[in-house]
C-alpha positions as CSV (number, residue, x, y, z in Angstrom):
1,T,-49.3,-33.5,-25.1
2,K,-49.6,-32.6,-21.4
3,K,-51.4,-29.3,-22.2
4,N,-54.1,-31.2,-24.3
5,E,-54.5,-33.8,-21.5
6,V,-55.0,-31.0,-19.0
7,K,-57.4,-29.1,-21.3
8,N,-59.5,-32.3,-21.8
9,L,-59.5,-33.1,-18.1
10,L,-60.7,-29.6,-17.3
11,Q,-63.3,-29.6,-20.0
12,V,-64.6,-33.0,-18.7
13,E,-64.7,-31.5,-15.2
14,D,-66.7,-28.4,-16.3
15,Q,-69.1,-30.6,-18.3
16,A,-69.4,-33.0,-15.5
17,L,-70.3,-30.3,-13.0
18,G,-72.6,-28.7,-15.6
19,L,-72.1,-25.4,-13.8
20,V,-70.4,-23.2,-16.3
21,S,-70.0,-22.8,-20.1
22,C,-66.8,-21.3,-21.4
23,S,-66.0,-19.8,-24.7
24,S,-62.6,-19.7,-26.3
25,T,-62.8,-15.9,-26.4
26,P,-60.6,-14.7,-23.5
27,V,-61.7,-12.2,-20.9
28,S,-60.4,-8.7,-21.8
29,G,-57.0,-8.1,-20.2
30,Y,-56.5,-11.8,-19.4
31,S,-55.2,-13.8,-22.4
32,S,-55.3,-17.1,-20.6
33,V,-58.7,-16.9,-18.9
34,P,-61.6,-17.9,-21.1
35,A,-65.0,-16.1,-20.8
36,C,-67.3,-18.3,-18.7
37,S,-70.9,-18.0,-17.6
38,L,-73.6,-20.0,-15.9
39,P,-76.0,-21.8,-18.2
40,S,-79.2,-19.9,-19.1
41,A,-82.6,-21.4,-18.7
42,S,-82.9,-21.7,-22.4
43,Q,-79.8,-23.8,-22.8
44,K,-80.3,-27.5,-23.1
45,T,-78.8,-29.3,-20.2
46,E,-77.5,-32.9,-20.3
47,S,-79.5,-35.7,-18.8
48,H,-78.6,-37.0,-15.4
49,K,-77.2,-40.1,-17.2
50,E,-74.9,-38.0,-19.4
51,R,-73.8,-35.9,-16.4
52,L,-73.1,-39.0,-14.4
53,G,-71.0,-40.4,-17.3
54,L,-69.0,-37.2,-17.5
55,A,-68.5,-37.2,-13.7
56,I,-67.3,-40.8,-13.8
57,Q,-64.9,-39.9,-16.7
58,F,-63.5,-37.0,-14.7
59,A,-63.1,-39.1,-11.6
60,W,-61.3,-41.9,-13.4
61,A,-59.0,-39.4,-15.2
62,L,-58.2,-37.7,-11.9
63,F,-57.7,-41.1,-10.2
64,K,-55.2,-42.2,-12.8
65,K,-53.3,-38.9,-12.6
66,I,-52.8,-38.9,-8.8
67,T,-52.5,-42.6,-8.0
68,P,-48.8,-42.9,-8.7
69,Y,-48.0,-39.9,-6.4
70,V,-50.2,-41.3,-3.6
71,L,-48.4,-44.7,-3.9
72,I,-45.0,-43.0,-3.9
73,G,-45.8,-40.9,-0.9
74,A,-47.3,-43.8,1.0
75,A,-44.2,-46.0,0.2
76,I,-41.8,-43.2,1.4
77,S,-43.8,-42.8,4.6
78,A,-43.9,-46.6,5.3
79,L,-40.2,-47.1,4.4
80,S,-39.0,-44.2,6.6
81,A,-41.0,-45.5,9.5
82,A,-39.7,-49.0,9.1
83,F,-36.1,-48.5,8.2
84,L,-35.0,-45.0,9.2
85,P,-32.4,-45.3,12.1
86,A,-33.1,-43.2,15.2
87,D,-29.6,-41.6,15.0
88,I,-30.4,-40.2,11.6
89,V,-33.7,-38.8,12.8
90,E,-32.0,-37.2,15.8
91,R,-29.2,-35.8,13.7
92,F,-31.4,-34.2,11.0
93,V,-34.7,-33.4,12.6
94,G,-34.0,-33.7,16.3
95,S,-34.7,-30.8,18.7
96,D,-30.9,-30.0,18.9
97,N,-30.6,-29.2,15.2
98,W,-31.2,-25.6,14.2
99,F,-32.1,-26.7,10.7
100,A,-34.5,-29.5,11.8
101,I,-37.7,-27.5,11.1
102,P,-36.8,-26.4,7.5
103,I,-35.5,-29.9,6.8
104,A,-38.8,-31.4,8.0
105,A,-40.7,-28.9,5.9
106,V,-38.8,-29.8,2.8
107,I,-38.9,-33.5,3.4
108,S,-42.7,-33.3,3.8
109,I,-43.4,-32.3,0.2
110,P,-42.8,-35.7,-1.5
111,L,-44.8,-37.4,1.3
112,Y,-48.5,-37.8,0.7
113,L,-49.6,-37.0,4.2
114,R,-53.2,-37.1,5.0
115,I,-53.7,-36.5,8.7
116,E,-54.7,-40.1,9.1
117,M,-51.3,-41.2,7.7
118,A,-49.3,-38.5,9.4
119,L,-50.1,-39.2,13.0
120,P,-48.8,-42.8,13.0
121,L,-45.7,-41.8,11.0
122,L,-45.1,-38.9,13.5
123,D,-45.6,-41.2,16.4
124,V,-42.8,-43.4,15.1
125,L,-40.5,-40.4,14.1
126,I,-41.0,-38.6,17.5
127,G,-40.2,-41.9,19.2
128,K,-37.0,-42.0,17.2
129,G,-36.0,-38.5,18.3
130,M,-37.8,-36.0,16.0
131,G,-38.3,-32.6,17.6
132,M,-41.9,-31.3,18.1
133,G,-41.3,-28.2,16.0
134,A,-40.0,-30.4,13.1
135,A,-43.0,-32.7,13.6
136,M,-45.4,-29.7,13.3
137,A,-43.5,-28.5,10.1
138,L,-43.9,-32.0,8.7
139,I,-47.6,-32.0,9.3
140,I,-48.1,-28.5,7.9
141,G,-45.9,-29.0,4.8
142,G,-47.0,-32.6,4.0
143,T,-50.7,-31.8,4.2
144,G,-50.4,-28.4,2.6
145,A,-48.4,-29.3,-0.5
146,S,-48.0,-33.0,-1.3
147,L,-47.0,-34.4,-4.7
148,P,-50.6,-35.2,-5.7
149,E,-51.7,-31.7,-4.8
150,I,-48.8,-30.1,-6.7
151,A,-49.7,-32.3,-9.7
152,I,-53.3,-31.2,-9.7
153,I,-52.4,-27.5,-9.1
154,S,-49.9,-27.6,-11.9
155,T,-52.7,-28.5,-14.3
156,V,-54.3,-25.1,-13.6
157,L,-51.5,-22.8,-12.6
158,K,-48.4,-21.7,-14.5
159,P,-45.1,-23.1,-13.2
160,R,-44.1,-19.8,-11.5
161,A,-47.4,-19.9,-9.6
162,V,-46.9,-23.5,-8.6
163,I,-43.4,-22.7,-7.3
164,A,-44.8,-19.7,-5.4
165,F,-47.5,-22.0,-3.9
166,V,-44.9,-24.5,-2.7
167,A,-42.7,-21.8,-1.4
168,I,-45.5,-20.3,0.6
169,V,-46.5,-23.7,2.1
170,L,-42.8,-24.3,3.0
171,A,-42.6,-20.9,4.6
172,I,-45.7,-21.4,6.6
173,A,-44.6,-24.9,7.7
174,T,-41.2,-23.5,8.8
175,I,-42.7,-20.6,10.7
176,G,-45.4,-22.8,12.2
177,G,-42.8,-25.3,13.3
178,M,-40.7,-22.6,14.9
179,I,-43.6,-21.1,16.8
180,F,-44.7,-24.6,18.0
181,S,-41.1,-25.4,19.1
182,F,-40.9,-22.0,20.9
183,V,-44.2,-22.6,22.7
184,L,-43.3,-26.1,23.8
């Protein structure tokens, strides 16, 4: 199940880092938080070879988990730059549209936007008529909460916390875009 996969992934991460040891006894008052501590000097530590093996296992598991989202986001970015007509860009995220900034913030979430990918995409979209405030909202939203980040965060946080995280990023992207639009 997904919970077991997440639990195993997090255990591998903790073991790979070798920084904490956690018991199944929860911290008092917090039923979902296990008691964790740093290893004592008397505890046997894994060899470098074992730790490297665990680190590689964790990296591979994480790679497999986020790769589909990275590919989907990159494909969406490339396809929108190549095939999105300028009149649609102007209509939905142009500077004349009152809802351009929130629309850009929402659109940014499924895009996997690293700043290196965002700048060429924004260059194309601004050239097709995207407003500067909407462009700023796209940068903030896309780099703040992309699908891979949401997937990783959802392994640690409960669904309500993930929704709150996404809502906060969307709000910040929208407000940042509005401020940027007002200043320019």
